[in-house]
N, C-alpha and C positions, 0 to 999 in steps of 0.2 A: 427523733433524730434529732443531730443537732441543728441549732438556728441557722451556722453558718453554712452546712450543707443544704439545708432548704431554702437558705437565699439563695444558693449556687443553682439548684434544679433547674428553676426557671431560663438562666440564660445558658445553661447547657443544652435544652429543647430549643431554645432561639436560634443558637450558634447551629444544632443539626439541621433544623428545618431550615436553614438558609441554606446550607449547604449542599442540600438534597433538592432545592430550587434551582442551583444553578445551572445552567446548561452544559452539555458538555462539547468536546471539540475533538475534530478529526483532521489531522493533517497528511498528506500524501507527499512523500517523497520518492521521486524516482525519474526514469528516463523516457524518452517519447512515444512508449507506449500505455504509460499513465498520463502523459503532459496534455492540456488544452489543446484540440484540434487535431490533434494524432493521436490519442490516447482515449483510454476510456475513464478518466479521472473527472473530467466535468460531469459526465454521466452518473456517474458512481455519486459525487456530490450530490446531484440534483434527485438520487434517491433517499435522502434524509431527512427528516421531518425538517421543518424550518426552525425550530428552537435549537437546532444542532449545527452548529459552524463548522463547516468545512470549507477546506483552505487546500486547493490543488498545487503544490509548490513544485510538482515534478517539469522537468525540463528537458527538452531535447538532446540528444547527444551526449547525455551525463552518463558516466559511471560511476562504480561506488568510491573510485580516487578522484575525479573531476570536478565532481557533485563539493566535495569538502574542498578540493585545492582552490576553487572559485570563489569561495565562500558562501555559497548557499546553505551550507549545513549550521555557521552563525547566523544565519537569516531563521531558521528554523530553533536554534539554542534561545535566540533572543526572544523568541515568541512564547518558550517554554518558561523563561524566566518571568516573564508577565503574564503567567497563566492564569492569577488571581481571581478571573472573571467566572472561570471555567471550574466547574466540579473536577472532570477528570478528562485529560487529552492523550486519545489515541494517534502515534504516528506510525503509519502504515510506509515500511519502506523495502521497494521493488529495485533489484539492479541485475545487470546481466549481460545485456543486450551490447553496451559499446563497453563492457570489461572482456571480451570475446578478443582475441590476437588478429591485428592487422590494422589498428585503431589509433594511431601515435597520438600521446598525448591523455589517454583514455583506457589501453587496455590495462589489464590487472592479470597475474598470475593467480589462477582459480585455488591451486593447491596452499598459497603460503598468504598473499597479499587480499585477495577477494576476501577470505574468510575473515581475516584481520581489519578489514576496512567495516564487512559488516556488523562484527562483533562491537566494536568499536562505537558504532551507531547507535545499536540498541541498548549499549552500557551508558551511554552519555544521555541518552533520553530517560533511563529509567534513573538517572541521577538526577536528574532534574525534575522528577516526579511523574513523569509521563508514562503510558504502556505502550512499548513499540509492539508492532505486528509484521512480522517477517511475511513478504508476500514473493513466491518464487516468479520466474520472468515468465511473460506472456509468449508461448507458441508462436513462431513462426507458422506461415500458412501454406507454405510451399511441400509440394506431393514429390515421390518418388517412386514408379513402379506402384500405384494406387495407396502409397502409406505417406503421413505427413514427415518429416524429417525434422528429428529434434534435436538441432544443434547443439541447442541450450540444457542439454541434458545435463552435463557436468556441473553447471553453475546453477541448478535448480536443486542437485544433489546436496552440493554445498549447502546453500541455504536451510534444505529442509535437516541436515545434521546439526545447523548452529542452533535453530531453532528445537531440537530435540536435548540439546545438552545445555542449553539454556534456558530450557522449559520459557521458552516465549511463543504465544499464539502463532502460528503458521496458516496462510492461505495458501495453497500448492495450485495456484494459478497454473502453472506450467502443465501439470496434469491434468487437470479439470479444462483447460483448452486444447491442449490435444485430443483429447477425448471427443469433444466439443467437434472441432475440426476435422477428425478423423470419420466421425459420425456422418458429416453433413458431406463431404465432398470436395473434390478442387472447384468443379462450377459454382455450388451455393456457397462455399469459402471464397470467392473471388469478390461475392457481393460485400462482404464485410469489409473490404478495403475502401480507400480514396479514390476515387474518380478521376478519368481524365490521363492525364500528364504526371501526376500526383499517385497514380499505382502501385504498388507493393504488395511483397505478401508480408510485409511486419506492421506498416501501421494502419489506423484505422479511422474509415468514413464514420458516418452517423449509425448505421444499422452496424457496425462492428463495436461500437463504442457503447452503444444501449444494450446488445448480444451478452458483452462481455462483464459490463457492470451489473447486469443482473446477475450472473455466476458470483460476481466480486459479494455482491451484498447479501445471497444467500448461503455464500460459506462462513462470511463474516456473521451471520446470525449464527453458524455452527459454532464457530471457534471463538468469537468473542459474545459470549450470551447478554453481556450488560448492553452491548449495541443493540440487540433485536429489536426494543421497543421503538429505538429513532430510524430502525428501517423500513423503507416502501418498497415491496414488491421481489423482485428476485426471478432470475431465469427467463 
C-alpha cells in the first residue's frame, strides 16, 4: 500500500465515525392538523429518541401557498443550510386542509398550483441535502350515513401521485386515518377532538394527537426504515 494512502486511511475512518455519530433531525412542515396544540406534531416529536432532534414548524391556517408566502419555508431552508451538526435531516411535508376552495389567501388549485407547490418543496429540500417525506392530509372526522366524508381525497391523491413520480417516501396518513376513524365510529372519533368550545371534526385534542402520532410513527418505520431505530412506539 502506498505510504500516502496509508496515511489517509485513519483520517477517512475518523471522518466516517464522526458522521455516524452525528444525530438525525426531523422537521415538520404543515398546517394545524400537524401543529402544536391542534395537531399530532408535538406528540410525534415525543416519540423520537432524545438524540434525534425534532422540530415542529407546522402552523395553523397555512396552505402549500401561504406557508411559503409568509416566509415560513425560508426558515426551514435556513435550518437546512446550517445542518452540519446533523447526519441527516428529514422534512415531513403535509398540506391540503387550507388549500381547499373558499379560503381567501390560502386556497390553491389542486390540479395545477397545489402539485407545483408540493413538488417545489421537496425539490428544494433535496437540493439542500435533506430527505423530504410527503404526508397526505389527515382525514376529518365527520360522518354521513355512517361513513366518513373524505373531502380531502383529491388533495391526497395528488400527493400520492407526486410521491410516485418523484420517488419520494410517502406516509398516506389520509388513508390510514380515514380507516381508523371509520372503524371507531362517530362517537369514539369525537373523543379525539379538542373539548369544550374548541370542538370540531378537524383538530385534535390529546387523545387524537396520541392516536395519530402513533399511526405516523408506525408508518414512518415502514416507509423510512433509516428512521426506525429513532422511533419509539406506534399505533
